[in-house]
C-alpha positions in Angstrom: -3.7 110.0 97.1 -5.2 107.3 99.3 -6.9 107.9 102.6 -4.0 106.0 104.3 -1.3 108.3 102.9 -3.4 111.4 103.9 -3.5 110.1 107.5 0.2 109.5 107.7 0.0 105.7 107.2 1.9 103.9 104.5 -0.2 103.7 101.3 -2.2 100.5 100.7 -0.8 100.1 97.2 2.0 101.6 95.1 1.1 104.5 92.9 0.8 102.5 89.7 -0.8 99.5 91.3 -3.5 101.7 92.8 -4.4 102.8 89.2 -4.2 99.4 87.4 -4.7 96.6 89.9 -5.8 97.8 93.4 -6.3 94.2 94.7 -4.7 92.3 97.6 -3.3 88.9 96.8 -5.7 87.1 99.2 -8.7 88.8 97.4 -7.9 87.1 94.1 -9.8 84.0 95.2 -12.9 86.1 95.2 -12.2 88.6 92.4 -11.1 86.2 89.6 -14.2 84.0 89.5 -16.4 87.1 89.7 -14.5 88.6 86.8 -14.9 85.5 84.7 -18.6 85.2 85.5 -19.0 88.8 84.4 -16.9 88.2 81.3 -19.0 85.2 80.1 -22.4 86.9 80.8 -21.2 90.0 79.0 -19.8 87.9 76.1 -23.3 86.4 75.6 -24.9 89.8 75.9 -22.7 91.3 73.2 -23.3 88.4 70.8 -27.0 88.6 71.3 -27.1 92.4 71.1 -26.1 92.4 67.4 -27.7 89.1 66.5 -31.2 90.2 67.6 -31.0 93.3 65.4 -29.7 91.4 62.4 -32.6 88.9 62.6 -35.4 91.5 62.9 -34.2 94.6 61.2 -32.9 92.9 58.0 -35.9 90.6 57.6 -37.8 91.1 54.3 -40.2 94.1 54.6 -38.8 95.1 58.0 -36.4 97.8 59.2 -35.3 99.9 62.2 -38.8 101.3 62.5 -39.9 97.9 64.0 -37.8 98.5 67.1 -40.0 101.1 68.8 -43.1 98.9 68.4 -41.2 95.8 69.8 -40.0 97.7 72.8 -43.5 99.1 73.6 -45.7 96.1 72.8 -43.3 93.2 73.6 -40.3 94.4 75.6 -42.0 96.3 78.4 -44.6 93.5 79.1 -41.7 91.0 79.0 -39.7 93.1 81.5 -42.6 93.3 83.9 -43.3 89.5 83.6 -39.6 88.8 84.3 -39.6 91.1 87.3 -42.7 89.4 88.7 -41.0 86.0 88.1 -37.8 87.1 89.8 -39.8 88.5 92.8 -41.8 85.3 93.1 -38.7 83.1 92.9 -36.8 85.3 95.3 -39.5 85.1 98.0 -39.4 81.2 97.8 -35.9 80.0 97.0 -32.3 80.8 97.8 -30.3 83.3 95.7 -28.3 80.5 94.2 -31.4 78.5 93.1 -32.9 81.7 91.6 -29.8 82.2 89.6 -29.9 78.7 88.1 -33.6 78.8 87.3 -33.5 82.2 85.4 -30.4 81.1 83.6 -32.0 77.8 82.5 -35.0 79.7 81.1 -32.9 81.9 78.9 -30.5 79.2 77.7 -33.4 76.8 77.0 -35.2 79.4 74.9 -32.2 80.2 72.8 -31.6 76.5 72.1 -35.3 75.9 71.1 -35.3 78.9 68.8 -32.1 78.1 67.0 -32.6 74.4 66.5 -36.4 74.1 66.3 -38.2 77.3 65.5 -35.9 79.0 63.1 -35.8 76.1 60.6 -39.6 76.1 60.3 -40.0 80.0 60.4 -41.7 80.2 57.0 -44.4 77.8 58.1 -45.2 79.5 61.4 -44.9 83.2 60.4 -48.4 84.6 59.6 -47.5 86.3 56.3 -51.1 86.4 54.9 -52.5 87.9 58.1 -49.7 90.5 58.2 -50.3 91.4 54.5 -54.0 92.1 55.2 -53.2 94.1 58.4 -50.7 96.2 56.4 -53.4 97.2 54.0 -55.5 98.8 56.8 -52.7 100.5 58.8 -51.0 103.8 57.9 -47.5 103.8 56.5 -46.0 104.6 59.9 -47.5 101.3 61.2 -45.2 99.1 59.1 -43.0 98.4 62.1 -46.0 97.0 64.0 -46.9 94.7 61.1 -43.3 93.5 60.9 -43.3 92.8 64.7 -46.4 90.5 64.2 -45.2 88.9 60.9 -41.9 87.8 62.4 -43.2 86.9 65.9 -40.4 84.3 66.5 -37.8 86.9 65.8 -39.6 89.4 68.1 -39.5 86.9 71.0 -35.8 86.3 70.3 -35.3 90.1 70.4 -37.1 90.3 73.7 -35.2 87.5 75.3 -31.9 88.9 74.1 -32.8 92.4 75.5 -33.9 90.8 78.8 -30.5 89.1 79.1 -29.1 92.6 79.9 -31.6 93.5 82.6 -32.4 90.1 84.1 -29.1 88.2 83.9 -26.5 91.0 83.9 -28.1 93.7 85.9 -30.4 91.9 88.4 -28.7 88.5 88.8 -25.0 89.3 88.6 -25.0 92.8 90.1 -27.5 91.7 92.8 -25.1 88.9 93.7 -22.0 91.1 93.5 -23.6 93.8 95.7 -24.6 91.2 98.3 -21.2 89.7 98.7 -19.0 92.8 98.1 -18.0 95.3 100.9 -18.1 99.0 100.1 -14.3 99.3 100.3 -14.0 96.4 97.9 -16.6 97.9 95.5 -14.6 101.1 95.0 -11.6 98.9 93.9 -13.4 96.0 92.2 -16.2 97.5 90.2 -13.9 99.3 87.8 -12.2 96.0 87.2 -15.5 94.2 86.6 -16.0 96.7 83.8 -12.6 95.7 82.3 -13.8 92.1 82.1 -17.0 93.1 80.5 -15.2 95.3 77.9 -12.8 92.6 77.0 -15.8 90.3 76.4 -17.1 92.9 73.9 -13.8 92.6 71.9 -13.9 88.8 71.9 -17.6 88.6 71.2 -17.4 91.0 68.3 -14.5 89.2 66.6 -16.0 85.8 67.3 -19.2 86.9 65.6 -17.3 88.4 62.7 -15.4 85.2 62.2 -18.7 83.1 62.1 -20.2 85.4 59.5 -17.1 85.6 57.3 -16.5 81.9 57.5 -19.9 81.0 56.3 -20.0 83.8 53.7 -16.8 82.4 52.3 -18.4 79.0 51.8 -16.8 77.3 54.9 -18.2 74.0 55.9 -20.7 73.8 58.7 -23.2 70.9 59.0 -26.2 72.8 60.2 -28.0 75.5 58.3 -29.7 76.0 54.9 -27.6 79.0 53.9 -24.7 81.2 55.1 -26.9 83.3 57.4 -28.6 80.3 59.0 -25.2 78.7 59.6 -23.9 82.0 61.2 -26.9 82.0 63.5 -26.3 78.5 64.7 -22.6 79.1 65.3 -23.2 82.4 67.3 -26.0 80.9 69.4 -23.8 77.9 70.2 -21.2 80.3 71.5 -23.9 81.9 73.7 -24.9 78.4 75.1 -21.3 77.5 75.8 -20.7 80.8 77.6 -23.8 80.3 79.7 -22.8 76.8 80.8 -19.3 78.0 81.8 -21.0 80.8 83.9 -23.1 78.3 85.8 -20.0 76.2 86.5 -18.1 79.2 87.9 -21.1 80.4 89.9 -21.5 77.0 91.5 -17.8 76.8 92.3 -17.9 80.2 93.9 -20.8 79.3 96.1 -19.2 76.1 97.2 -15.6 77.3 97.7 -15.3 81.1 97.9 -18.4 82.2 99.8 -17.8 79.6 102.5 -14.6 81.6 103.4 -15.6 84.2 106.1 -12.9 86.6 104.8 -15.1 87.2 101.8 -18.7 86.6 103.0 -20.2 86.2 106.4 -24.1 85.8 106.2 -24.3 85.5 110.0 -22.7 88.9 110.5 -25.0 90.5 107.9 -28.0 89.0 109.6 -27.0 90.2 113.1 -26.4 93.7 111.7 -30.1 93.9 110.8 -30.7 92.4 107.4 -34.4 92.3 106.8 -36.1 90.3 104.0 -39.7 90.6 103.1 -42.1 89.1 100.6 -42.7 92.3 98.7 -44.9 92.4 95.6 -44.0 94.4 92.5 -46.5 97.0 93.5 -44.8 97.4 96.9 -41.4 97.5 95.3 -42.5 100.4 93.1 -44.2 102.1 96.1 -40.9 102.0 98.0 -39.1 103.4 95.0 -41.5 106.4 94.7 -41.3 107.2 98.4 -37.5 106.9 98.7 -35.7 109.9 97.1 -32.4 108.1 97.0 -33.8 105.1 94.9 -36.0 107.5 92.9 -32.9 109.4 91.7 -31.2 106.2 90.7 -34.4 105.3 88.8 -34.4 108.6 87.0 -30.8 108.1 85.9 -31.5 104.6 84.6 -34.6 105.8 82.7 -32.7 108.7 81.3 -29.9 106.7 79.9 -32.1 104.0 78.3 -34.4 106.6 76.8 -31.6 108.6 75.3 -29.7 105.6 73.9 -33.0 104.2 72.4 -33.8 107.5 70.7 -30.4 107.7 69.0 -29.9 104.0 68.2 -33.1 103.6 66.2 -32.1 106.4 63.9 -28.5 105.2 63.6 -29.5 101.5 62.9 -31.9 102.7 60.2 -28.9 104.3 58.4 -26.7 101.2 58.9 -29.4 99.0 57.4 -29.6 101.3 54.4 -25.9 100.9 54.0 -25.7 97.1 54.7 -29.1 95.5 53.8 -27.6 91.9 53.8 -27.9 90.3 57.3 -24.4 88.8 57.2 -22.9 92.2 56.1 -25.0 94.0 58.7 -23.9 91.6 61.5 -20.2 91.9 60.5 -20.3 95.7 60.6 -22.2 95.8 63.9 -19.8 93.4 65.5 -16.8 95.4 64.4 -18.5 98.2 66.3 -18.9 96.0 69.3 -15.2 95.2 69.3 -14.3 98.9 69.1 -16.7 99.7 71.9 -15.0 96.9 74.0 -11.5 98.3 73.3 -12.5 101.9 74.2 -14.4 100.8 77.2 -11.5 98.7 78.4 -9.3 101.8 78.3 -11.8 103.9 80.2 -12.4 101.2 82.8 -8.7 100.8 83.5 -7.7 104.4 83.5 -10.9 106.5 84.0 -13.7 104.8 85.9 -12.1 103.7 89.2 -9.5 106.5 89.2 -12.1 109.1 88.6 -14.3 107.9 91.4 -11.3 107.8 93.8 -9.8 111.2 92.8 -12.8 113.3 91.8 -15.8 111.6 93.5 -19.0 109.9 92.5 -20.8 112.9 91.2 -18.1 114.0 88.7 -17.8 110.4 87.4 -21.5 109.8 87.1 -21.8 113.1 85.1 -19.4 111.9 82.4 -21.9 109.7 80.6 -24.7 112.3 80.1 -22.0 114.9 79.1 -20.6 112.5 76.4 -24.0 111.7 75.1 -24.9 115.4 74.9 -21.7 116.3 72.9 -21.8 113.2 70.6 -25.5 113.5 69.9 -25.0 117.1 68.7 -22.5 115.8 66.1 -24.7 112.9 65.0 -27.9 115.0 64.5 -26.0 117.8 62.7 -24.8 115.4 60.0 -28.2 113.6 59.9 -29.9 116.8 59.1 -27.2 117.9 56.6 -27.7 114.6 54.7 -31.3 115.4 54.1 -31.2 119.2 53.6 -27.7 119.8 52.1 -26.0 116.6 51.0 -23.7 118.6 48.7 -22.4 120.4 51.8 -21.4 117.0 53.4 -19.5 116.1 50.2 -17.7 119.4 50.0 -16.6 119.1 53.6 -15.5 115.5 53.6 -14.5 114.8 50.0 -15.5 111.6 48.2 -17.5 110.1 51.1 -21.2 109.8 50.4 -23.6 111.5 52.8 -24.9 108.1 54.0 -21.4 106.9 54.8 -20.7 110.1 56.8 -23.9 109.8 58.8 -23.2 106.1 59.6 -19.7 107.1 60.6 -20.7 109.8 63.0 -23.6 107.7 64.3 -21.1 104.9 65.0 -18.7 107.3 66.8 -21.6 108.5 68.9 -22.6 104.9 69.7 -19.0 103.8 70.5 -18.5 106.7 72.9 -21.8 106.4 74.7 -21.6 102.6 75.0 -18.0 102.8 76.2 -19.1 105.3 78.9 -22.0 103.1 79.8 -19.9 100.0 80.3 -17.3 101.8 82.4 -18.3 104.9 84.3 -22.1 104.6 84.1 -22.4 101.0 85.3 -19.7 101.5 88.0 -21.3 104.6 89.5 -24.9 103.2 89.3 -23.9 100.0 91.0 -21.9 101.8 93.7 -25.0 103.8 94.5 -26.7 100.5 95.5 -23.9 99.3 97.6 -24.5 101.3 100.8 -28.1 100.4 101.0 -29.6 97.9 103.5 -30.5 94.5 102.1 -34.3 95.1 101.8 -33.9 98.3 99.8 -31.1 96.8 97.8 -33.3 93.9 96.8 -36.4 95.9 95.9 -34.4 98.7 94.3 -32.5 96.3 92.0 -35.6 94.4 91.0 -37.6 97.5 90.3 -34.9 99.8 88.8 -33.0 97.2 86.7 -36.0 95.1 85.9 -38.7 97.7 85.1 -37.2 101.2 85.0 -34.5 100.3 82.4 -37.3 98.9 80.2 -39.5 102.0 81.0 -36.7 104.2 79.6 -36.4 102.2 76.4 -40.2 101.9 76.1 -40.4 105.7 76.6 -38.0 106.3 73.8 -40.0 103.8 71.7 -43.3 105.6 72.4 -41.7 108.8 71.2 -40.6 107.1 68.0 -43.9 105.3 67.6 -46.0 108.4 68.0 -43.8 110.4 65.6 -43.8 107.6 63.0 -47.6 107.5 63.0 -47.6 111.3 62.5 -44.7 111.7 60.0 -44.6 108.2 58.5 -40.7 107.9 58.3 -37.8 108.2 60.7 -36.2 110.9 58.5 -39.1 113.3 58.9 -39.5 112.7 62.7 -35.7 113.1 63.5 -35.9 116.9 64.5 -38.6 116.2 67.1 -36.6 113.3 68.4 -33.6 115.6 68.9 -35.7 118.0 71.0 -36.9 115.3 73.3 -33.4 113.8 73.6 -31.7 117.0 74.7 -34.5 117.7 77.3 -34.0 114.2 78.8 -30.3 114.7 79.1 -30.7 117.9 81.1 -33.1 116.1 83.5 -30.7 113.2 83.8 -27.8 115.6 84.8 -30.0 117.2 87.5 -30.8 113.7 88.9 -27.1 112.9 89.1 -26.4 116.1 91.0 -29.1 115.4 93.5 -28.2 111.8 94.0 -24.5 112.7 94.4 -25.3 114.8 97.4 -27.1 112.0 99.1 -24.4 109.4 98.2 -21.8 111.6 99.8 -23.7 111.6 103.0 -24.4 107.8 102.9 -20.8 106.9 102.3 -19.6 108.6 105.4 -20.6 105.4 107.2 -17.6 103.1 107.9 -16.3 101.4 104.7 -15.3 98.3 106.7 -18.9 97.2 107.2 -20.3 94.8 104.6 -22.1 96.7 101.9 -25.4 95.0 102.7 -25.6 96.4 106.3 -25.2 100.1 105.7 -28.5 101.8 105.6 -29.2 105.3 104.2 -29.9 107.8 107.0 -32.5 109.8 105.2 -34.6 106.7 104.3 -37.5 105.9 106.6 -37.8 102.2 107.5 -40.4 100.2 105.6 -42.7 98.2 107.8 -43.0 94.6 106.7 -45.7 92.4 108.3 -44.4 89.6 110.5 -45.9 86.9 108.4 -44.0 88.2 105.4 -40.6 87.8 106.9 -38.6 85.0 105.4 -36.4 82.5 107.2 -32.7 82.5 106.6 -33.0 79.5 104.3 -35.7 81.2 102.2 -34.0 84.6 102.0 -32.2 85.6 98.8 
């Protein structure tokens, strides 16, 4: 029941419309382009997500054990560098110009890799040096050797991963939070998830088509073999999606945000928006001293650490089942499509409605609960595969233990990713909406830019340490499970604590723009006068 009906007024929407499409007709001018921008950014993310794994994991002499090393020695430094770049650009240029600049960096790199670096990979990869290094390192260090041997694939992996935190999380959600009111966010953010989830279905099937077309001998003018042709086709889709995103973003800035019904910069400024030239160190200092932002950071770190711990083990099993890169890519993209379908359902019928009916805390608690239950099933069959494979066969008939483990790992990945793209993202972004502009800017940059990578790097450090001790992922899996379940418990505690503060914050009038509502328990941060930006410089 809506607040209007509770107070005796006529409901804002009919019962079914409030569930499926709680949008006023005049709001379509703002909502539709934002949905399309989110769709294309998410489409590119889903294509890159499986492509980066196929390149690096299925390379000769490599495997899933390379992922922990990449995320510690390449991903985390890359995330810090991108956050520094974003902060530097944000302090000097408009939000729109920052968006174009970061986008150009990513699209430019993917073009250079595909059409220039990949064709000469055998000449620029240091195979002789990697072979000599492998002779000196322990068996558990093979992942580190593969990371260096295939350095161009490693950089591609890093840029593809950074697409999620830099483009999707910081650029899009930072833009959305800045131009969306709190009342709109409760109705729009679940729908944004629907657009992203549909993109997963389309991206998965488009990638499957590319791989199956080239594997079947279909004609394509660029590429020395079927896998190279598939790579060119999939990256071309990423470049087209990126260009369409830039066109839509430009149109929205020129047409939609000039309409004061949707965005009024003057009003936000008069309500007390403050912008400061804050360094990364200052951003992290604010994060550590502000409980509200600190709890968001713990939630983001918790999710990324848990998903990294489980995915490395699952992908090692998938690679064992599908060693060919085209076959691996086809399977993983079928998984992406299933994730998109399940996440679409949850976004339409669970995310927004759960927030409206049961509140933020209940909805935010769904993701760790799903990961807890599904992880129990995955690890149970992983351990049975090693200790009692005959028990797996007796329980499930003709299926081999490897197929069973891959199936349950896939189910766990589908459920956890679907929850992430619907309820997790929606609740996390809603937590940012009530904050004042300064805290929103530093919080988004530090949490999405660094904390997400810190979580993944933390999971990778666990894997890396255990690999060096036990040599293989199979022998280290029991210890991974212990760490995983401990992190999930801490994550749930952070959700509960943040939920209490969020309930207090959102008592502020929902009619105010999201960017002007400040959190009452937060102490103001003093910014020197010389560090204040002009309106033209502010993001």
